[in-house]
C-alpha positions in Angstrom: 57.1 -63.2 -87.3 57.8 -65.9 -89.9 55.2 -68.2 -88.4 52.6 -65.5 -88.5 53.2 -64.8 -92.2 53.3 -68.6 -93.1 50.0 -69.2 -91.2 48.4 -66.2 -92.8 49.3 -67.6 -96.3 48.1 -71.1 -95.4 44.7 -70.2 -93.8 43.0 -69.5 -97.2 44.2 -72.8 -98.6 43.1 -74.7 -95.5 39.8 -73.0 -95.6 39.3 -74.2 -99.2 40.2 -77.8 -98.3 37.8 -77.7 -95.4 35.0 -76.6 -97.7 35.4 -79.7 -100.0 33.0 -82.4 -98.8 34.7 -85.7 -98.0 32.3 -87.8 -100.3 33.4 -85.6 -103.2 37.0 -86.5 -102.6 36.1 -90.2 -102.2 34.0 -90.2 -105.4 37.1 -89.5 -107.6 37.7 -92.5 -109.8 40.0 -93.7 -112.5 39.0 -95.4 -115.7 39.8 -98.8 -114.2 36.9 -98.3 -111.8 34.3 -98.3 -114.6 36.0 -100.5 -117.3 37.1 -104.2 -117.0 39.2 -106.0 -119.5 39.4 -109.9 -119.5 40.7 -112.4 -122.0 38.0 -114.6 -123.5 40.5 -117.5 -123.5 42.7 -117.7 -120.5 44.9 -120.4 -122.0 46.0 -121.2 -125.6 47.9 -124.0 -127.1 49.8 -123.7 -130.4 52.8 -125.0 -132.3 55.8 -123.0 -133.4 55.0 -121.0 -136.5 51.2 -121.1 -135.9 49.1 -118.0 -136.2 46.9 -117.5 -133.0 43.7 -115.7 -132.7 42.3 -114.5 -129.4 39.9 -111.9 -127.9 39.8 -109.5 -125.1 36.3 -108.5 -123.7 35.7 -105.0 -122.4 32.8 -104.3 -119.9 32.1 -100.6 -119.8 29.8 -99.5 -116.9 26.4 -97.9 -117.7 26.5 -94.2 -118.4 30.2 -94.4 -119.4 31.9 -94.6 -122.8 35.3 -95.1 -124.3 36.7 -93.5 -127.5 37.2 -95.9 -130.4 40.8 -96.9 -131.3 42.6 -94.2 -133.3 40.4 -91.3 -132.1 42.4 -88.1 -132.8 40.7 -85.9 -130.2 40.8 -88.1 -127.1 42.6 -91.2 -125.8 41.2 -94.2 -127.8 41.1 -97.8 -126.6 44.3 -99.6 -127.4 45.6 -103.2 -126.8 49.3 -102.9 -126.2 51.7 -105.9 -125.9 54.0 -105.6 -123.0 57.8 -105.6 -123.5 58.1 -109.3 -122.6 55.5 -110.2 -125.3 56.8 -113.5 -126.8 54.8 -113.4 -130.1 55.4 -111.7 -133.5 53.3 -109.9 -136.1 50.7 -108.8 -133.6 47.5 -107.2 -135.0 44.2 -106.1 -133.4 40.8 -105.3 -134.7 38.9 -102.9 -132.5 35.2 -102.1 -132.1 34.3 -99.4 -134.7 32.1 -97.4 -132.3 29.2 -95.1 -132.8 29.3 -91.5 -133.9 28.8 -89.0 -131.0 29.8 -85.6 -129.8 31.8 -84.7 -126.7 32.4 -81.0 -125.8 31.6 -80.0 -129.4 34.0 -82.5 -130.9 32.8 -85.3 -133.3 34.0 -88.6 -131.9 33.5 -92.4 -132.3 32.3 -93.8 -128.9 32.0 -97.4 -127.6 29.8 -98.4 -124.8 28.5 -101.5 -123.0 30.2 -104.9 -123.7 32.7 -104.9 -126.5 35.4 -107.2 -128.0 38.9 -106.6 -129.3 40.0 -109.3 -131.7 43.7 -110.0 -132.0 46.1 -112.3 -133.7 49.8 -113.0 -133.6 52.4 -115.4 -134.8 54.2 -118.0 -132.6 57.9 -117.6 -133.5 59.6 -120.7 -134.8 62.3 -120.1 -132.2 60.0 -119.9 -129.1 60.8 -122.7 -126.7 58.3 -125.4 -126.0 56.4 -124.9 -122.7 54.3 -122.4 -121.0 54.7 -118.7 -121.7 52.9 -115.6 -120.2 51.4 -113.3 -122.9 50.8 -109.9 -121.3 49.0 -106.8 -122.6 47.8 -103.5 -121.3 44.5 -102.2 -122.5 44.7 -98.4 -122.6 41.3 -96.8 -121.8 39.9 -93.4 -120.8 36.3 -93.6 -119.6 34.0 -90.5 -119.9 30.4 -89.8 -119.2 28.4 -86.9 -120.6 30.2 -84.3 -118.4 33.7 -85.5 -117.5 36.6 -87.9 -118.3 38.3 -90.1 -115.7 42.1 -90.5 -115.5 43.3 -92.9 -118.2 44.3 -96.4 -117.2 46.2 -99.4 -118.6 44.2 -102.5 -117.6 46.4 -105.6 -117.4 45.4 -108.7 -119.4 47.3 -112.0 -119.3 47.0 -115.2 -121.4 48.9 -118.4 -120.9 50.3 -119.9 -124.0 51.5 -123.5 -124.2 53.8 -124.1 -127.1 54.0 -127.7 -128.2 
């Protein structure tokens, strides 16, 4: 009796899953599938106490957009130093974006190829040698109908301290 009741409850669910075309399930993407983030300089050299500048390039696939940094309605692009970040006084300047509208909300959108400019201070106490400088670039890509799952795109620089 229990098997009959469980099967009766599961049949409608299984019927719904069978009605979903396999290509539709395969087409589901995350933001990392349509946005790439790479450092413009893979390696930097600096002295202790020096202020560094560097850039991260964003390549946003055609027909997709991101929201500008600081957007209050949606997830805006953000360059986030990882916990092991060896530098101090980090600051970033983001693309301003163009005014747009998404589901009736006024937003600032960025599309195509964009650049995030950043700077940070090499601490006086940072040991000489090679250090990994790691970031995550937070993005949420949307087209004119939907938004993909947000992603944190890894970006890594190599810093040689003299």
